C-alpha positions as CSV (number, residue, x, y, z in Angstrom):
1,M,0.0,0.0,0.0
2,R,2.8,2.4,0.9
3,N,4.4,1.8,-2.5
4,I,1.1,2.4,-4.3
5,L,0.7,5.7,-2.3
6,S,4.2,6.7,-3.1
7,A,3.7,5.9,-6.7
8,L,0.5,7.9,-6.8
9,L,2.1,10.8,-5.1
10,L,5.1,10.7,-7.5
11,L,2.7,10.5,-10.4
12,T,0.7,13.5,-9.1
13,V,3.8,15.6,-8.4
14,S,5.2,14.7,-11.9
15,S,1.9,15.6,-13.5
16,F,1.7,18.8,-11.7
17,L,5.3,19.8,-12.6
18,F,4.7,18.7,-16.2
19,Y,1.6,20.9,-16.2
20,I,3.1,24.1,-14.8
21,F,6.5,23.8,-16.5
22,L,5.9,22.2,-19.9
23,V,2.3,22.5,-20.9
24,Q,1.8,25.6,-23.0
25,R,-1.4,27.6,-22.3
26,T,-2.8,30.4,-24.4
27,V,-2.8,33.9,-22.8
28,R,-5.1,36.6,-24.2
29,K,-5.1,40.2,-23.4
30,K,-7.9,42.6,-24.7
31,V,-8.4,46.3,-24.9
32,N,-11.1,48.5,-26.5
33,I,-9.8,51.4,-28.8
34,F,-12.3,54.0,-29.9
35,L,-11.0,54.2,-33.5
36,P,-11.8,52.3,-36.7
37,A,-10.3,48.8,-36.9
38,L,-8.2,49.6,-40.0
39,K,-6.6,52.6,-38.2
40,V,-5.8,50.3,-35.2
41,S,-4.4,47.5,-37.3
42,E,-2.0,49.8,-39.1
43,Q,-0.2,50.3,-35.8
44,F,1.1,46.7,-35.7
45,T,1.4,46.0,-39.5
46,D,3.5,49.0,-40.4
47,P,7.1,49.0,-38.9
48,A,7.2,52.8,-38.7
49,N,4.1,52.7,-36.5
50,L,5.1,49.7,-34.5
51,V,8.3,51.2,-33.2
52,K,6.4,54.2,-31.7
53,W,4.7,52.0,-29.0
54,Y,6.3,48.5,-28.9
55,M,9.0,48.0,-26.3
56,P,12.0,48.3,-26.2
57,F,12.0,50.2,-29.5
58,A,9.6,52.9,-28.2
59,N,12.1,53.7,-25.4
60,T,14.3,55.8,-27.6
61,A,16.5,56.8,-24.7
62,V,17.6,53.2,-24.5
63,Q,17.2,52.1,-28.1
64,P,18.3,55.0,-30.4
65,D,19.7,52.9,-33.3
66,I,16.6,51.4,-34.8
67,Q,17.2,49.8,-38.2
68,Y,14.6,48.6,-40.8
69,N,14.7,45.9,-43.4
70,D,11.8,46.7,-45.6
71,S,12.1,43.6,-47.8
72,N,11.1,41.3,-45.0
73,N,9.6,43.7,-42.4
74,I,12.3,43.3,-39.8
75,I,13.1,45.9,-37.2
76,R,16.4,45.8,-35.3
77,S,18.0,47.6,-32.4
78,G,21.0,46.1,-30.7
79,N,20.2,42.6,-29.7
80,D,16.4,43.1,-30.1
81,S,14.4,42.6,-33.3
82,I,10.9,42.0,-34.5
83,E,9.7,40.4,-37.7
84,I,6.2,41.2,-38.9
85,T,4.7,38.1,-40.4
86,N,1.4,36.6,-41.6
87,Q,-0.2,39.9,-42.1
88,S,-3.9,40.3,-42.9
89,M,-6.2,43.2,-42.9
90,Y,-7.0,42.9,-39.2
91,S,-4.1,40.8,-37.7
92,T,-0.4,40.1,-37.8
93,L,2.0,37.7,-36.1
94,L,5.0,39.3,-34.5
95,K,8.1,37.1,-34.2
96,T,10.2,38.8,-31.5
97,F,13.9,38.2,-30.7
98,S,16.2,39.2,-27.9
99,G,19.6,37.6,-28.2
100,R,18.9,33.9,-28.5
101,Q,15.3,34.2,-27.1
102,K,12.4,34.0,-29.5
103,K,8.7,34.4,-28.9
104,Y,5.5,34.9,-31.0
105,F,2.7,37.3,-30.3
106,L,-0.5,37.5,-32.4
107,F,-2.2,40.9,-32.6
108,S,-5.7,41.0,-34.0
109,V,-8.5,43.5,-34.3
110,I,-12.3,42.8,-34.3
111,P,-14.2,45.7,-36.0
112,D,-17.0,47.2,-33.9
113,T,-20.6,46.3,-35.1
114,T,-22.5,48.8,-33.0
115,G,-21.6,51.9,-35.1
116,Q,-19.5,53.5,-32.3
117,E,-16.2,53.3,-34.3
118,Q,-14.4,51.2,-31.7
119,A,-12.3,48.1,-32.1
120,V,-11.4,45.2,-29.8
121,V,-7.7,44.5,-29.9
122,T,-6.4,41.2,-28.7
123,M,-2.9,40.0,-28.1
124,T,-2.5,36.2,-27.9
125,Y,0.6,34.2,-27.0
126,K,1.6,30.9,-25.4
127,T,3.5,30.3,-22.3
128,S,3.8,27.9,-19.3
129,L,2.1,28.6,-16.0
130,F,5.5,28.7,-14.2
131,K,6.8,31.4,-16.6
132,Q,3.6,33.3,-16.4
133,W,3.6,33.4,-12.6
134,F,7.3,33.5,-11.7
135,N,9.7,33.8,-14.6
136,K,8.5,36.0,-17.5
137,G,11.2,36.5,-20.0
138,S,12.2,39.9,-21.4
139,L,10.2,39.3,-24.6
140,E,7.0,38.6,-22.7
141,K,7.6,41.6,-20.4
142,N,8.1,43.9,-23.4
143,A,4.9,42.6,-25.1
144,L,2.8,43.0,-21.9
145,Q,4.2,46.5,-21.2
146,S,3.6,47.5,-24.9
147,F,0.0,46.2,-24.8
148,T,-0.7,48.0,-21.5
149,N,0.5,51.2,-23.1
150,F,-1.1,50.7,-26.4
151,K,-4.4,52.4,-25.5
152,E,-2.6,55.4,-24.1
153,Y,-0.6,55.6,-27.3
154,M,-3.7,55.4,-29.5
155,E,-5.3,58.3,-27.5
156,D,-2.2,60.5,-27.7
157,T,-2.8,62.6,-30.9
158,K,0.8,63.9,-31.0
159,R,2.2,60.3,-31.2
160,L,-0.5,59.0,-33.5
161,Y,-1.0,61.9,-35.9
162,G,2.2,63.9,-35.3
163,Y,0.5,66.9,-33.6
164,E,-1.5,67.7,-30.5
165,I,-5.2,67.8,-31.7
166,R,-8.2,68.7,-29.6
167,P,-11.8,69.9,-30.1
168,V,-12.4,73.5,-29.3
169,T,-15.2,76.1,-30.0
170,V,-15.1,79.3,-32.0
171,T,-14.1,82.3,-29.9
172,D,-13.0,84.8,-32.6
173,T,-16.2,85.6,-34.5
174,L,-15.8,88.7,-36.7
175,F,-13.2,89.0,-39.5
176,L,-12.1,91.3,-42.3
177,F,-11.4,89.1,-45.3
178,I,-9.7,89.2,-48.7
179,S,-8.9,86.5,-51.2
180,E,-7.0,86.4,-54.5
181,T,-5.5,83.9,-57.0
182,V,-1.9,84.6,-57.9
183,A,1.1,82.9,-59.4
184,V,2.7,80.4,-56.9
185,S,6.0,82.4,-57.2
186,E,4.1,85.5,-55.8
187,K,2.6,83.7,-52.8
188,R,4.8,85.4,-50.2
189,N,4.6,88.9,-51.6
190,A,0.9,88.7,-52.1
191,T,0.4,87.4,-48.6
192,R,2.3,90.3,-47.1
193,K,0.4,92.8,-49.3
194,H,-3.0,91.3,-48.2
195,F,-2.3,91.6,-44.5
196,E,-0.9,95.1,-44.9
197,Q,-4.0,96.1,-46.8
198,L,-6.3,94.5,-44.3
199,I,-4.7,96.1,-41.3
200,A,-4.6,99.5,-43.0
201,Y,-8.2,99.2,-44.0
202,A,-9.4,98.2,-40.5
203,E,-7.5,101.2,-39.0
204,K,-8.9,103.6,-41.5
205,N,-12.5,102.5,-41.0
206,K,-12.2,102.0,-37.3
207,A,-13.0,98.2,-37.5
208,G,-11.0,97.5,-34.4
209,Y,-8.2,95.2,-35.4
210,N,-7.6,92.9,-32.5
211,G,-4.3,91.3,-33.6
212,V,-5.7,87.9,-34.8
213,R,-4.3,86.9,-38.2
214,I,-5.6,83.8,-40.0
215,F,-4.6,82.4,-43.4
216,Y,-5.2,79.6,-45.9
217,S,-3.9,78.8,-49.4
218,Q,-5.1,76.3,-52.0
219,K,-3.4,75.3,-55.2
220,T,-5.7,76.0,-58.2
221,G,-3.4,74.9,-61.0
222,D,0.1,74.0,-61.8
223,D,1.3,77.6,-61.3
224,K,-1.6,79.2,-59.5
225,I,-2.6,79.5,-55.9
226,T,-5.6,81.1,-54.2
227,L,-4.9,83.0,-51.0
228,F,-7.4,83.6,-48.2
229,A,-6.3,86.2,-45.6
230,S,-8.3,87.5,-42.6
231,I,-7.8,89.6,-39.5
232,G,-9.9,89.7,-36.4
233,V,-11.9,92.8,-35.8
234,T,-14.3,94.0,-33.1
235,N,-16.6,96.4,-35.0
236,R,-19.0,95.9,-37.9
237,I,-18.4,98.4,-40.7
238,N,-20.0,99.2,-44.1
239,I,-17.9,98.1,-47.0
240,P,-18.6,99.6,-50.4
241,P,-19.2,96.9,-53.1
242,A,-16.2,98.2,-55.1
243,D,-13.7,97.5,-52.3
244,P,-12.0,94.1,-52.4
245,F,-12.7,93.3,-48.7
246,E,-15.6,91.5,-47.0
247,Q,-16.6,91.0,-43.4
248,K,-17.3,87.4,-42.4
249,M,-18.7,85.8,-39.3
250,M,-17.8,82.6,-37.6
251,P,-20.7,81.5,-35.4
252,A,-19.6,81.6,-31.7
253,G,-19.6,78.2,-30.0
254,K,-19.4,76.1,-33.1
255,N,-16.9,73.3,-33.2
256,L,-13.3,73.3,-34.4
257,L,-10.4,70.9,-34.4
258,E,-7.3,72.6,-33.1
259,A,-3.7,71.5,-33.8
260,T,-0.5,73.1,-32.4
261,Y,2.4,73.5,-34.8
262,Q,6.0,74.8,-34.4
263,G,8.4,74.4,-37.2
264,P,9.3,75.7,-40.7
265,F,6.5,77.7,-42.2
266,G,6.8,75.9,-45.5
267,E,6.0,72.6,-43.9
268,S,2.9,73.7,-41.9
269,D,0.4,72.5,-44.6
270,K,1.2,68.9,-43.3
271,V,-1.0,69.7,-40.3
272,F,-4.0,69.9,-42.5
273,Q,-3.3,66.3,-43.6
274,A,-3.2,65.2,-39.9
275,L,-6.4,67.0,-39.1
276,E,-8.0,65.4,-42.2
277,S,-7.0,61.9,-40.9
278,F,-8.3,62.7,-37.4
279,K,-11.6,63.9,-38.9
280,T,-12.0,60.8,-41.0
281,D,-11.0,58.4,-38.1
282,H,-13.6,60.0,-35.8
283,N,-16.4,60.2,-38.4
284,L,-16.5,64.0,-38.4
285,S,-17.6,66.3,-41.3
286,S,-16.3,69.6,-42.4
287,M,-18.4,72.8,-42.6
288,A,-15.8,75.2,-43.9
289,I,-12.2,75.5,-45.1
290,P,-9.4,75.0,-42.6
291,F,-7.1,77.8,-41.6
292,K,-3.9,78.8,-39.8
293,K,-3.8,81.3,-36.9
294,F,-0.4,83.0,-36.5
295,L,1.0,83.0,-33.0
296,S,4.4,84.3,-34.1
297,D,4.6,88.1,-34.7
298,G,4.1,89.2,-38.3
299,Y,2.8,87.5,-41.4
300,D,5.7,87.7,-43.9
301,F,7.4,84.4,-43.4
302,T,9.9,82.5,-45.5
303,D,9.4,78.8,-46.0
304,D,12.3,77.9,-43.7
305,Q,11.4,80.4,-41.0
306,I,10.4,78.7,-37.7
307,V,6.9,79.8,-36.7
308,Q,4.3,79.0,-34.1
309,L,0.8,78.4,-35.3
310,K,-2.6,77.1,-34.3
311,V,-4.2,75.2,-37.1
312,Y,-8.0,74.8,-37.2
313,Y,-10.6,72.7,-39.1
314,P,-14.3,73.6,-38.7
315,I,-16.3,70.4,-38.0
316,F,-19.8,69.2,-37.1
């Protein structure tokens, strides 16, 4: 009897050890992201997006030497690397390496069916109970940390779209406005002339120029561009039909998307693309043309001059 009990105990202990050390179990982590599924899936199928949130690559202070191999979707930094494999529209398998360690993590997205533009993101991998409880390797730790931070990353507009974007309401409501189509080569001179004319006209007619300057330009041909320039004013004035100016109203309290920009003036149009992406991802519609609000003094800027702007897109 003692031998039987000993054998049963040994069998039980062996089975238990086998179960916790060798049997691979599936681990699933889930998070809801309030963005369209395709936008979410781009974050782990595109190497340039993946390195912005996946550890240790996202820790640029530690991993500054990121290298890409576009032919087989491999990202490397030091002893760490990721290979993006088995891609589909809504999933990808990440083959991760750290030195001689290797581990697979499957990322997948389920599109929302309730019309709320949210997606359920799942990370799936296999491990033993012992490793899960007591001995997580660096690859598993990196994946878990990355997945924990993924929602924060997706809600950080500066990291996701390149600029800080937030909804605001209209505060400046009355503007003196002028527009003109000119040759592209005349853009800077024409812009300077328009603001000089607007400010002079406001002062002459006691419109109450308040220092607000907004601007937008739009290509209308290979060598033509239409300029829209406005200054904020506080008083309504009568403008003769023969004058090139108009007074325009922005309805107070209406909605705008606002982005903050600091950089070369010639590259500031890129903010409009980011706002357009944000607008599409959040199922918003436009009610008017976007515009830039100058925070830097002046309005006569070269393309390489560093400026500070607020960029706006009216929405509803």
